C-alpha positions as CSV (number, residue, x, y, z in Angstrom):
1,M,-6.9,15.7,31.7
2,P,-6.8,18.2,28.8
3,Q,-5.8,16.7,25.4
4,A,-2.8,18.0,23.5
5,V,-3.6,20.4,20.8
6,R,-1.9,19.6,17.5
7,S,-0.8,22.7,15.7
8,V,-0.7,22.8,11.9
9,V,2.5,24.4,10.8
10,P,2.7,25.0,7.0
11,T,5.5,23.3,5.2
12,P,7.8,25.3,2.8
13,L,5.9,23.6,-0.1
14,D,2.6,25.0,1.3
15,I,4.0,28.5,1.6
16,I,5.2,28.6,-2.0
17,G,2.1,26.9,-3.3
18,L,3.5,23.5,-4.4
19,R,1.9,20.2,-3.8
20,P,3.9,17.2,-2.7
21,A,4.0,14.2,-5.1
22,T,2.9,11.7,-2.4
23,L,0.7,11.7,0.7
24,T,0.7,9.7,3.9
25,A,-2.4,7.7,4.8
26,G,-3.7,10.5,7.0
27,Q,-3.2,13.1,4.3
28,A,-4.7,10.9,1.6
29,A,-7.7,10.2,3.9
30,A,-8.2,13.9,4.4
31,Y,-7.8,14.4,0.6
32,F,-10.9,12.1,0.2
33,G,-12.7,13.6,3.2
34,L,-12.5,10.3,5.1
35,S,-11.2,9.2,8.5
36,T,-7.8,7.4,8.3
37,R,-9.5,4.2,9.5
38,T,-12.2,4.3,6.8
39,F,-9.6,5.2,4.2
40,R,-7.4,2.2,5.2
41,K,-10.5,-0.1,5.1
42,E,-11.4,1.1,1.6
43,V,-7.8,0.6,0.4
44,A,-7.7,-2.9,1.9
45,A,-11.0,-3.7,0.2
46,G,-9.6,-2.6,-3.2
47,N,-12.1,0.3,-3.5
48,L,-9.3,3.0,-3.4
49,P,-5.9,3.2,-5.0
50,Q,-3.1,1.1,-3.5
51,P,-0.1,2.8,-1.9
52,I,3.5,2.9,-3.1
53,R,5.9,1.2,-0.7
54,L,9.0,3.4,-0.2
55,R,10.7,1.1,2.4
56,S,9.7,-1.2,5.2
57,R,6.6,0.2,6.9
58,C,6.7,3.4,4.8
59,Y,3.8,3.7,2.4
60,R,2.6,6.8,0.4
61,W,-0.2,7.5,-2.0
62,S,0.6,9.2,-5.3
63,I,-1.5,12.4,-5.7
64,S,-1.7,11.8,-9.4
65,A,-3.1,8.3,-8.8
66,L,-5.6,9.7,-6.4
67,D,-6.6,12.5,-8.8
68,S,-7.0,9.9,-11.7
69,W,-9.1,7.7,-9.5
70,I,-11.4,10.6,-8.5
71,A,-11.7,11.7,-12.1
72,G,-12.3,8.2,-13.4
73,N,-14.9,7.3,-10.8
74,A,-16.7,10.6,-11.1
75,D,-17.1,10.0,-14.9
76,Q,-18.3,6.4,-14.3
77,A,-20.9,7.4,-11.8
78,G,-22.1,10.1,-14.1
79,T,-21.4,12.7,-11.5
80,A,-19.7,15.9,-12.7
81,I,-17.2,17.6,-10.4
82,V,-17.6,21.1,-11.6
83,G,-15.2,23.9,-10.6
84,D,-12.4,21.7,-9.2
85,P,-9.3,22.9,-11.1
86,I,-7.4,19.7,-10.4
87,I,-10.2,17.5,-11.8
88,E,-10.6,19.8,-14.8
89,A,-6.9,19.7,-15.6
90,I,-6.9,15.9,-15.4
91,R,-9.9,15.8,-17.8
92,D,-8.3,18.3,-20.2
93,A,-5.1,16.2,-20.2
94,K,-7.1,13.0,-21.0
95,E,-8.9,14.7,-23.8
96,K,-5.7,16.0,-25.3
97,R,-4.2,12.5,-25.2
98,T,-7.2,10.9,-26.9
99,A,-7.5,13.7,-29.6
């Protein structure tokens, strides 16, 4: 039996170039390049940022928290993420706050 093909329809925010403030587990997993299952395991183990509970059974991850986690862990590991405009903007903002 053929599997259903899931089409990706851009949201109005995608069309105008805005990013949402929060992501679902699947979106956050894709943001990290992980499967949803692996992402949830890492969150449960405390290795990734915890979600925000919006209401019963509705959790979202803040993009700013995910970006901060990525920037902080890249710095701790001594790994430079070069060329990523989001990471560079986070690092610039941190430097301005400490200056």
